N, C-alpha and C positions, 0 to 999 in steps of 0.2 A: 505494500499500500502505500502511495505515496504522502508529500506532507499533510498534518490535519487543514480541513477547509480552510481556518482564518488563518493558516498559518504567514501568507505574506500581508495580510491588511495587518495581525499581530505586530508582525513585527516592525512596521514604519505606523506604528502608533505606541512603539514601547518608544520613552523618553531618552532611552541611554541610547538607541541608534538614531538618533535624532541629531547629525554633524553634516557639517558644508556638503559631504558629497551625497550626504541625502536628502538634503533642503528640497531640492526638488520633490522625489517623492512625498514626503511629509506633506507638504503645500498643495499636491496634485491628494492626497486624500482629505486633505481638509475643504475643501474647496468640491472634489468632483465626485468621491466614496463616501464622508461621510452622510453628507441628506440625502441620502440612495438609503446606506446601511438603518439610518433615525427616523426615515418614513416606513419602515417595513418592507422595500421594494425589494430586497436582496436577498435570494436564496445562496447560501452557501453550498458549498460542491467541493467533493471529494477531487483531488487530483492524483488521479490512481490510472488513467490508462479506462477506465471503464467510460461504459456512454452516459452522458447526464440525460440526454434527450435522445431519442433514434438518428445513429448517426451522428454523433457528436459525443468527443473526446476531448479529454485537459490529459496532458502528459506532463508529467513533472521535467523539466529541464532548468534548474537550478546554473547559480555562476554568474548571472547579471545582477541577478539579488538572490538574496538566498533560497526564494521558494518561486522562482518565476516558474512558470508554465506556458506550453504551446497547445495549440487546438488542432486536432484533427476533424476534419465532415470527411464523410464516406456518402455517395449516391450511390447505389449500383456498384461497380466495380471502380469508378475513379474514388480517388483521394485528392483532399488539400491539404495544407500542413500549414498550419498560420505561425510563426516562428517567434513573433513578436521581438523578442532583443538577445534570439539566439546567437543572428549573426548580423554583425553592420558593416561590413564589405564584402563584395563577390570574390574576392581575395582567401576570403575564408573558407569557403568553397574547395579551393584547391589545398592550403593550405588552414586546416583547422584546428593545429594548432596557435596560429599568431591570434592575440587577445588584443581585445580595444584595451582604453587607460578605464571603461567602463566597468568593464567587469569587478563586480566585487569580490570572486574569487574564479580565477584564470584556471586555475587548474580543473575546477567542478565543471566550468564553465566549455571547456577544451570538450570534456567528456558529453555534454549536451550538444556541442554540436557535431558532435562524430554520430551521435544518438538519430538525430534529425538529419544529418545528411546519409546515412544509412534507411533510416526511415523513405526518407524521399525517394532515393535511387530505386528500395527494394520494391514500393510502389509503385512509382512512376507519378508519384503523387504530383500538381500542380504547389509550389511554395509560395508563398505572400510571407515575404521580410519587412520589415518598418521602418530600413535607412537604405536601403540599396538606390543607386539612382534608376532614373528610369520610370518603368514601373511596377519595381520591387515584387515582380512577379515573375517566376521562371521554375526552369526544370533544374534538377541535379542531372549533370549530363557521368555517365562513366565509359570512361576512356584505360587503354591500356595502360599508360603515364598517371595515371589518378582520375581526377573529377575537375570537371570544371561547370559554368553556369549557361545556362542559355536562358536569355529574359524572352516573356511571353508577350 
């Protein structure tokens, strides 16, 4: 089983983690997440790869933040992987060992990046990133020499 359903929220609610590095995440929680929770409009989910709704699952991909998660959407035989902050540049598809300065735990981020890349390649999933240039959507391509990225 993955992290507790509230793990990411709890991390960014604990004053001990309120640092210069995490300031934006704390501000975002206060501005955009707390009102939804206070209004009783949020459902906490397990981040363990199981379906939370038909065809929708969340997978633990820690590293960028301690409890980061990626979303998989399945429709028939097709899959899409929404990676969030698992990768920050297409070069990380080729060299997943390169971490961004933004990763809280670079070694764990590498493991998560490799999981996401393997998942995308094995399932021929469309991948939607948050920070790549152009469309941020693409496919992980596998070659004899390694992996590459093809924008959609």
